[in-house]
C-alpha positions in Angstrom: 0.0 0.0 0.0 1.4 3.4 -0.9 1.9 6.1 1.7 -0.7 8.8 2.0 0.3 11.8 -0.2 -1.9 14.6 1.2 -0.8 18.1 0.0 -2.6 21.2 1.0 -0.3 23.7 -0.5 2.8 23.4 -2.7 5.4 26.1 -3.1 7.4 26.2 -6.4 10.2 24.1 -4.9 8.3 20.8 -4.5 8.0 21.3 -0.7 4.5 20.7 0.7 3.0 22.3 3.8 0.3 20.6 5.8 -2.1 22.0 8.3 -0.4 23.6 11.3 3.0 22.5 10.1 2.3 18.9 11.1 4.1 16.0 9.3 2.2 14.8 6.3 1.7 11.3 7.6 0.2 12.5 10.9 -2.2 14.8 9.0 -3.3 11.9 6.8 -3.7 9.6 9.7 -5.9 12.1 11.5 -8.0 12.4 8.4 -8.4 8.6 8.1 -9.3 8.4 11.8 -11.9 11.1 11.6 -13.4 9.6 8.5 -14.1 6.4 10.5 -15.0 7.8 13.9 -18.3 9.6 13.1 -19.8 7.0 10.8 -19.0 4.1 13.2 -20.4 6.0 16.1 -23.6 6.7 14.2 -23.9 3.1 13.1 -23.3 1.7 16.6 -25.7 4.1 18.2 -28.4 3.4 15.6 -28.0 -0.3 16.1 -28.3 0.0 19.9 -31.4 2.2 19.7 -33.0 -0.3 17.3 -32.3 -3.0 20.0 -34.3 -0.9 22.5 -31.6 1.1 24.2 -32.5 4.7 25.2 -31.5 7.2 22.4 -30.2 9.7 25.0 -29.0 7.3 27.6 -25.5 7.4 29.1 -24.9 3.7 28.4 -25.8 4.2 24.7 -23.3 7.1 24.3 -20.6 5.2 26.2 -21.1 1.9 24.2 -21.3 3.7 20.8 -18.2 5.6 21.7 -16.4 2.4 22.6 -17.3 0.8 19.3 -16.1 4.0 17.5 -12.8 4.0 19.4 -12.2 0.3 18.5 -12.9 1.1 14.8 -10.4 4.0 14.8 -7.7 2.1 16.6 -8.2 -0.9 14.2 -7.9 1.4 11.3 -4.6 2.9 12.6 -3.3 -0.6 13.2 -4.2 -1.7 9.6 -2.5 1.4 8.1 0.7 0.9 10.2 0.8 -2.8 9.1 0.3 -1.8 5.5 3.1 0.8 5.7 5.5 -1.7 7.2 5.3 -4.0 4.1 
């Protein structure tokens, strides 16, 4: 798998700058984590509510957040494993 090549701005010398001067790989990793976190939270919360959990209950928020966290960490592990190949 190829490394992420995010570029927000390129000056004429082939140097790229990323948001807040963060390394390019870190910026891309944050984007990948964010793109997984919200959809997995929404999916988990919807599934729990369908099973009869309270939509605004603390246990629902906590459980959906835990599922979302596992999804984000799993995604980071897969990216790291692919980069090491």
